[in-house]
N, C-alpha and C positions, 0 to 999 in steps of 0.2 A: 690486437693492435700493439704497437711499440709502446712500452711504458714511458711515462714522463720521467726523465732521468733524474734531475736534482732540483732541489729548492733554489740552489744558487743560480741556475739557469733562468728560472722564472723571475727571481729577484732582479737579475741583470736586465731582462727584457722590460720589466716594469720601470726600472730606474731610469731608463733612457727615453721612455715614451713621451713625456710631456716636453722634453727638450728637443729631441731630434725628429722622430717620425712616428707615425702610427705603427704599432707592432704588426708583424705579418699575420698574427692570429686574428686581427680585426679587419684587415684589408679584404676588399672584394673586387671582383671583375667589373668591367665597364669602363666608360670614359673616366680618366683620372684628372686630378686637379691640374689646371693650366694647360690641358691638352686641346681644349676647344677655344674658339675665339671668344672674346669677352661678351658679356651679356648686358642688356639694358634692363633696368628695373621697371616697375609698374608706372612710375611717373612718365616714362617715355611713351607709354601706350595710352595715357589718359587723354591726350588731345583728340583722339578719335573714338576710343572704345569706352569712355567713361562720360558721365555727366550729361547725357542727352535723353535717356529713357530708362529710369531706374527699374521699371518692370521687365525690360527686355535686354538692355545692354549687358555685355559681359562684365563691365567694371563694377557696378554696384553689388551684384550678387557675390562676385568673387571677393570683394573687399571685406564682406562680413563673414566669409567662410573660414573654416579651419585651415584651408590652403593659404590664405593671405596672412593668417595670424599664427602660422605654424612655428615661426621663429620667435614669437613673443610669448607663446603659450607657457604660462608659469608652471603648470603641472609637468609639462615636458622637461623643463629645466630642473625641477625638483627631482624628477626621476633620473635625469642624466647625471646629476650630482652623485647619486648613489651608485650608478653604473661606473662612473669614473673612479670612485673609491674602491669598488669591488675589483675592477680590472682596468687599470689606467690605459687609456686609449679607446675604451669601449664607447666613449661619447662620439667617436667618429662614425660608428654605425648609426647612431641616432641622428646626428646632424646632417648626414648626407641626404636624408629625406626631409628633415625639418628645416634645414638651411642649405638648400642646394646651391644657392648663389655663393655662400661662403665656402662650400666644398669645392665647387668647380673653379672659383677664383683663387684658390690656394690659401685660404685663410684658416685651414685646418691642416696640421695641428697649429696650436694646442687644441686638443679634442674636448676641452671644457668650454670652447666657444669664446675664450677671452680675447682672441684676435679678430673676431667678427666686427665689421664696421656697420654703420647705420644702414648702408645700402644692402648689406647681407640679411638684414632683418625683414626684408620684404616678403619673406615666405616663399611658397611655391608660386613663382610668378608666371606671367603670360609666356615669357621667353623660355622658361623651363619646360612647360608642357608642349609648347609649340616649336621646340627644338629637339624633343626626344623622338627617337626613331627605334625601329625594331632591331633588337640585338642579333637577329639571324641574317641581317643584311638582305632581306627579301625584297625591300622596296627602295628605301633611301639609305644607303650604307652610311654608318656613323663612324665616329672616332673611337677605335679600340685597337690596342696593340698587345701582342703577346708579351707576357703570359696573362694579360688582363682581358682576355676575350670572354665576353658574356654569352657564350654559347658552348655547345658540346664538341665543337671542332670536327664534326662529322660532315659528310657531303651528301645532301645539303645539311647545313647546321641547324640545330634546334636551340631556340633561345633560352637563356637563363632568365626566367621571369620572377622577379621578387628581390627582396633584401636590399632594395635601393640600387640595384645594378643597372643604373641608367646608361644608355648609350645616346650620345648627342650627334645630331646632324653636323657635318664638318663645316658647313658654310653658314652665312648669316641669314639665309632665307628662313622665314617662319613657315612651319608646316601646319597644314590644316586640311579639313575634309572636302573643301571645294576646289575643283580643278579648273573650272572655266567660269567666265563671267565675273572674275575678281580682278580688280585693278587697284590695289592699295598703293599708298605712297612708298611702301617698303617692299623689299623683295619677298616673293612668296612662292611656295611650292606645294602642290597637292600631295596629300598623304592619307591613305586609308587607316594608318596606324592610330590616328587620333580618335577613330571610332571604335577601336578594339578594346576588349577587356584586358588584353595584355598590357596596354598602356597604363591602365589603373593598377594592374597587378604589380608593377614595378615597385611601388611603395606600400601596397596593401597585401603583401604576402611577406611577412618579416621573418627572417631567419637569423639566428645568432651564430656567427662563424666561430666564436671562441669555443663554445661547448661542442659545436659541430665537429671541430677538429680534435679537441683535447679530451672531452669527456668520454668515459668508457662506452657509452651507448650513443654518442654523437647527438644526443637530444632527439632521438628518432625512435619510431616504433620498430623499424627494421634496421639491422646493422648495415653500415656502408660496406661496399665491396672492398676487399683487401687491395691496397695500392692506391685507393682513391682518397687517402687522408694521410697525414703525417703523425699526429699525436705528440709532436715535439714542440714545445714553446719556442717561438722565434725562428722556426725553420723557414726556408724559402717558400714564397707564396705558391710556386708551381706545384708543390706537393700537398698543399692544404686542401681540406675538404671542400671549401667554397669554390675552389678552382677546378674541381673534378667531379662535381655533382650538381644536379639541379637544386636550386634553393629550397624547394619544398622537401628535400630529402633529409634535412638536418636542422637542428636547433630551433624548434618551434617557438615563435613568439606570438604571431597572429597569422591567420590564414584565410582572410576574407576572399581573396581571389581563388584560392584552391577550393574553398567551400562552394563557390559559384561554379567553377569548372567541373565539379564532381556531380552536378545536378543537370539533368537534361533540359532544365529551363533555359540554360545558356544557349541552347541550339533551337529553341522554339521561336518560330517567326511570330512577330507581334500580331500579324494578320490571322494567325491560327489560334488566337486566344480562345475561341469557342471550343477547341479540342481539349483544353485543360479540364481537370476535375472541377466539379461545381464548387467545392470548398476553396479552391484557389482563385476562382474568378471573383475576387474581392480584394479590398485593401490596397496595398501598394501595387500589386500586379494589375488590378483593375484600373487604378489611377494611371499607370503607365500606358495601358492600352487605350484608354479614353483619350489621353492627350496626344498619343501618336496618331490615332485615327482622326483626330481633329486637325492634325497638320497635313496629312495626305490621306486620300480615301482608303488606301490599303494599309496605312500605318508605316509604310516604308519611307526611305529617304526620298527627297524630291528628285534626285538624279536616277531613281529606279533601283538603287542598291537596297537589298532586303534589310529590314531592321529586325533584330532579334532582342530578346529580353537580356540585354547586356547591362553592365554597370551604368553606362551613359543613358540608357533608355529610362532608368529609374532616377538617376541622380543628376542628369542633365536633360531633363524632359524638353521636347520640342515645342516651340511656339512660332508664331509668324511675326517677322520684324526684321530690322536691320541690326547687324552686329557692329556697325560703325556709324558715326554721325554725318560724314560728308554727304551732300546731296547725291553724289554719284554712286554711293554705296548701294549694293544690291540687297533687295529685300528677299528673305528666304522663308518658305513655309516651315522648314525644319530647323530653324535656328536653335542651337543648343543653349538652353538656359544654363548659365554658369552657376548653378545652385551649389553643388559641391558640398552639401551638408549631409551628415549622417543623423545620429540621434543625440549628440551632445549639445544640450541647450544651456548648459551652465558655464562652461569654461570661458566663454566670452565675457560673462559677468565678472568672473575672477580677474580676467585680463584688464578690463576697464577699471576695476577697483584698484588694482595695484598700479596701473598707469597713473591714476589720479592721486595716488599716494607717493608717486615718484619712486616706486620700488620694482618696476619691471627690469629684467636683465638688460633689455635693449636700450634703455634711456628714455622711455616714456614719451612717445610722439603721437599718440592717437588723437585724431582731430574729431570734430563734430560729425563729419561725414563718415569716418571710420565707425564711430559709435552708433550712428543711425543704421549703417549697414549691418553691424553686428547684432543689433536688436532685431532687425528683419531676419537675419540668419537664425537666431534663436527660435523665432516663430516657425521657420521652415523645418527646423530640427524637430520641434514638437509635432508638427504636422506629419513628419515621417514616422514618428512613434505611434501616432494615432491610427496609422494604416498598416502597421507592421504585423499585427496579430489579430486573431478573433478568439472570442470565448464563447463556448456553447456548453449547455448543461443538459445532461440526460440522466435521469435518475439521480444517483449520487456521484456521478462522474462529471467533472468539468474538463473539457478538452481545450487546450491551447494550440491553435493552428498557426504555423509559420507562414506568413504571406509575403515573405521577402525572397530574394534570390541567394541568400547565404544563411548561415546559422542565425538563430534568434536566441541570444544577441550575438553580434559579431564585433570585429575590431580588436583593438588593444584590450586585453582581458582584465588588467589589474584595476580593481576598484569598481568595475562595472558589474551590475547584477540586475536580475529581473526576478520578481517573486509574486506570489499570490497573497493578498491580504483578504481574509475571510472573517466577516463579523457575523456572529450567530445571535439570534434573538428568540425569546420565548413567546408564548401566546399573548402575553401582555405587552410585547414590544420591547421589553427590557433586554439590554445587551448582556449576553451570557458569557461569551468568550470571543477573543480575537486571535486568529491564527495569522502569523506573519506580521504581527504588530510592529509598527515603526513609531518610536517615541524617544523620550529623553532619558539619558543615563548620565551619571557623574563619572568623569574620567580625568586622566592626568597625563600631561606631557611635560616631563621635567618638573619644574616648580610651578607649572600652570595647572590650576584646578578648574575644570571646565564642565559646563552642561552642554552635552552634544546629543545629536539625534542620529539614531541608527536602528537597525532591526533589533528589537529587544532580546529575542532569544532565537538566534539563527539556527541552533541545533535542535529546536523543539520538534517532536515527532510529526506534528501536523503542519509544519512550515515547509513549503516547497520553494527553493531558490534555484534559479538557473544561472550558472556562472562557469567560468573556466578558471582554475587555479593552477598556476605553475609552481614548480618546486624543484627539489634536489633529491637524488637517490643517495643511499648510504655509500655506495661504491664511489660516486663522484665526491662525496664528502671526504672520504678517506684519501682520495687523490689530492684534494685541496689541502687537507691537513698535512700531507706529505710535502706539499709545496711551500709550507711554512705559514699558511693562514692559521690564525690562532683558534684553538678549540673553543674559546669563548665568543667567537664571531656569532652575532645574534641573527638568527633566522626569523624569529617571530617575537613580537611583544604582546604582553597582556593588554587587551583592548580597554580595560578599565584602569589598571594601575600604571600602565606603561612600562612595567618591569619586564626584563627579558624572560621569555617563557620557554624558549627552545633555542639551542645553539648548534653550531656545526659539529662540535664534539659530541653532543647528544645523538645527532644523526649518524655520525661516523661509527658510533658504538653499536648501532643496530645491525640486525642480520641483513645479508645481501637481499636486494629486492625491496627494501623498505624505502618509502618516499615520505617527504614532508613538505607541505606547502610553504612558500615563502615569496615575498614581494621582491626579492633580489633577482630581477629578471635577467641581468647580465650573467648570472651564474646558474640560472635555472636550466636543468637538462631533462626535465620530465614534466608532463602534464599530469598533475595529481588528480584533478577532477575536471570533467567536461561533460555536463549534462545539458548543454545548450541544445535547442531543438534544430535538427538538420533541415536543410532546404528540401524541397520536393524531390523524392526518389534519389537521394544522394547515394551513389554507388559505393558499396563496401570496398571493392577492390581499389577504386580511385582514392577513397578515404584512407585506406591503409598505405598506399603508395605516397600520398601527400601528407601523411601524419596528421590527419584530422579525425581519426576515429573517436567516437565518444569514449569517455573514460569513466567507468569500465565500458567495454564495447557491447555489453549485454543490455543495451538501452535502445529506445526508439525502434522496437521490433526485433532487435538482435538478429539481423538477417544472416550474418556469416558470409564467407567468401561467395562471390557471385550474386549476392542479394542486394537489396536496396532498403535504406532506412526509411522509417515513417517520418513525415513532415509535421507531426503533431505529437503532443504529449497528453496523456490522460491521467488526471489526478483524482484519486478517490477521496471524496469528502468524508469527514468524520464528525458528524454533528454531536454536540454535547447532548446528553439525555434531556428531552423536553424541547429541543430547538424546533422551531417551525419555519424559520426564514433565515437566509444568509445572503448578505450582500458581498459580492465577489469582485475584487479589483486586481487587475494585472498591473503591477508597478515596475517602473524602471528607474534606476539611479545611476548616473554616469560616474560618480566618484564617491566612494564610501568613506565613512569616518575611519574605518580600520586602515585604509590605504593612506589617507592624509596623515593620520597619527604616525604611521610607519615612516613616511617621507620626512616628517619633522624629527623623529627620534633617531633614525638611522644616519642622518646627516651629521657627521662628526667634525665638519669644518675643515677637513684636510684638503679639499678642493677649494682653494681660497676664493676663486672667482664665483663659485656657486654656493658658498658657505651659508648664505642667508636664504636660499631658495626654499628650504624645508619649512622654516618658520613663516616665510612669505605665503606659501600655498595654504598653510594652516590658517593664518590670519584671514586670507581671502575667502577661504571656505566658510569660516565662522561668520564673516561679515556679509556674505551674499546668499544667505539662506541655507547653507550647509548642503548645497546640491540636492535640494528637496526632491523626493521622488515624484515622478509624473505618472498619472493613471493612463495607461495605454488602452485599456478596454475594460468593460464591466459586464457583469452578468448577475443572475440571482438564482438561488435555490429556494424552493418552497416545499414544505412538508405537504404530502398528499393526505388530506384529512380522511378519516374513515367514511365509508359510504354505506348508506342503508339500501338494501335490496330485498327482493322477494315480497310476499304479501302475507299480512297477518290474517289469522282466522278470526272472524267476528265471534265474540264469546256469547254465552247464553243470555246475557243481559243486553246484547246489541252493541257492546263497546268493542272498539278495535284497538288492541294493544299496539303500542308504538315504541320501537327501540331508538335510543339516542345515546350519546356519549359525551364526555367532557375530558379534557386533558389530552395528553400525548402518550401513546403506548411506546415504552422505551426500556431497553436494557439499561440498568444503572439507576433507575428510579424505583424506590421501594413502594411507591403508591402514586396515585394521582390520575390514573386512566380508569375512569368509572364508566361501565356500561350499564345503561338504565332502561327499564321497560315500564311505561306508564299505561294507564287505562286498563290495569289488570283487576280481576276480581279481588275483593278485599279478603283478608285472612285466609288465603289459600297457599298451599305449598307449591313451590316451583323451583326451577334451577336453570342455570346457564350451561349450555353445552357448546362445544366448539370443535373445529377440525382444521387440518392444514392441507387438505387435498382438494380444495376448491369449493365452489358453490354448487348447489343442487336445487331441484324443484320437483321433488317427488311427492305425489299426493299422500296425505297423512291425516286420516279421519276428518275429512272435510276441510283440512288446511294443507299446509305444505311443509315438508322437511326441506329446509333451505341450505343445509350443510352436508357436503358429500361425506359418506362414511370412509373410514371409521371415525366416530366422534368420541370426545372425552367429556364426561359429565362432571360438573363441579358439585359441591355439597348443596343439599336442599336448603331453601330459605322460605320464610314466611313473608307474604306480600304486605302484611300490616294493613293500614287504612282504617276504615270505620269499624268500630267494635260490633261484634255480632249481638243481637240477631239482625242488624242492618245488613242488607246485601246491595252492594253498589260496585262501582269501578274505581274506587279510591286506592286500590292496591298499587304498590310500586316495588319493583325488584331492582337492586343495585349490586354491582360486583366490581371490585377494584382489580382489574386484570394485571396491573403492574405489580401488585402484591404477589400474584401467582407467578409472574415471570421471575420476580426476585427470589421467591422461595426455592426455586430450583427443582420443584416437584415434577416438572415436565421439562426434560432437557432439550426438547425440540423447539422451545420458545426462545429463539436466539435472534440477534439483530438481523434484520432483513427478511425475516419469516413473515409470510402472509398468513392471516388467520381469518376464518369465517365463524361467526358466533350467532347463536339464536337462543331465545328464552322459550321454555316450556313450562306450563302450569296446569294444575288440575282444574277441571270444569265438569263436574259430574252430570250436569244437565245438558251437556253438549255431546254431539256424536263422538263416541270413543272415550268420552270423559276427559278429554285433553284440550288444551288451547295453545298451539304454537304461535309465536309472534313472528314479525318480520325479522330480518337478520342484518348483521353488520359485517362489513369487510374492512380489514385494516392491515397495515404492515407495521411490524415492530421496529422502531427506530433504534 
């Protein structure tokens, strides 16, 4: 690629951003500000689509959703503040999806949102979704002019789906999926696009055009083709990567749409649910099927159009009812619930808290209706999490199965995480150890000393966390340093002290190919970690093309080119010695302490309009439960106790020896697993012998040899009991097998080894002069 020429050029681009226009490095194709006719806000739609049936109407569900609150979202503005600091103008990328009204009405720039009006804070409104059309012009051609064409300019064109590259229908008609039987008081036009995954993909496949064009690797797995990018800050948009490549090809931020498109689930007809693997016929997929079948017998749309497992099938599930209040409004069997929730059950609480404090960026206008709708949306989000995954335990393996149509977890990655919390208990029920423990630590943000909750030891060897971590490469760090960004630019803070723990200079000094995780998403050009669980049969080739490969790619079955990833993850449990029970929980947290701390510390106040947003989101997080994790699924592991098998030989006094045990056989315990034989002849020699090749039932002098050869004999013991000359069955043999394991005398006695053991004793009055007991089968933990 062409080298970025001088720091002075970058400085010049940045210096003019907030005053004049968004830099070309941030601009994207699609309908541009003030090109489409003006929009109405949600109040215009309320007279017909709100306040008549909260369970069915579009209005109530939408009001509580992240769509409606997208421009009030305090976490969003806290992140936008950092993006604006890192690359002035980057906020335009964020606001074009979070405040489309502000974008299309021309209230950006400034890209910090300071020119947005109350009207613009209406979020992703009815008019936005019902005016958006397909960028490939295949159905209802929209407003787009060269060089801002949101397609590949081929014949026929292929749409650029993602990065907020919306294309709007040129007229005032509302677009929707019903073509006939609709007579609303406003102009209307049928559109299949509103049922398509591409519609959702517009804002749910987010790419960063800054690193896409300027970074050495374009923020991609595969390099962009020569001539399809500029590499020069501030150069004309026509040469930029975003104008010559599909959005999935560069600058990964989030890829929910691509994840879905890379799985065959996207093309499975809902009516063909029974053809899915049995482990997928559960959770969110089962719920979507059940509700679709309840709407129409085949699960299709009522007009006969086939329904597939699309975004809308799961997130706008069908029900029967009217979408509008007038008596003349048509009732539909497949009315789309405007649910529009994912798994974030916390951000609404933070938004309401800051609203009531008068600290929202938008001026704090939430009504009682807003709050009720947001509470209902929180419940729907929790419901989504409850059906997103399943836990099953087999032996020492716990399997987490993805029951969604995208990665588990998906969406904006920063601060989101899912993990296993495993609590181990001994025979007495006492807690021995917790893996993945979530609890309180003392931490600091500036002069604030806080007690906060987080994963206590995220790097512990037995803690499994699923997450995506973005970051920077050393090569990109060197480019940024050459552009004049200070070597002391902080990439990471210590989560306890709040002190800078890694800088841009530190990374730039590393060898090529080195990466480091950082929450500076506007500058991130690499995915440092991504062990999230892929959707069903996610194709390697599509994942490579769309930049959604696991990082490293040797996960989820490591299929390689032409293969398909597994839709589950198997975690090997590691019980502490002596554990007999584990309670297993799959936890999800939408916003972590580490991310909130970063947003507060990294905000240097230089973006005046958003200077208070870092402290605001920290205060809201602390005041509303710290985004406490939600238990998505549970399971348990239980130690399999030793079992007694085979048959004892009745001894010469008519007694039947009986083997039993106490404790747990385990590596790491020096004692405590005692094998015992009662009803033995008193004052007789005997011994325990064992083998590792299975059970047996070979006749042996009137009894049975219950252990398959070869066998290993322990040292002889005396049975004790009544003193001679008394002869009775008061003898007892005991042997602490854990002591033998710990001694190392037998290197085959390792964790997971199955052992078969039996007592033998002398009985001169019996056939063969011996008395074999029954036997014990156990596994060493």
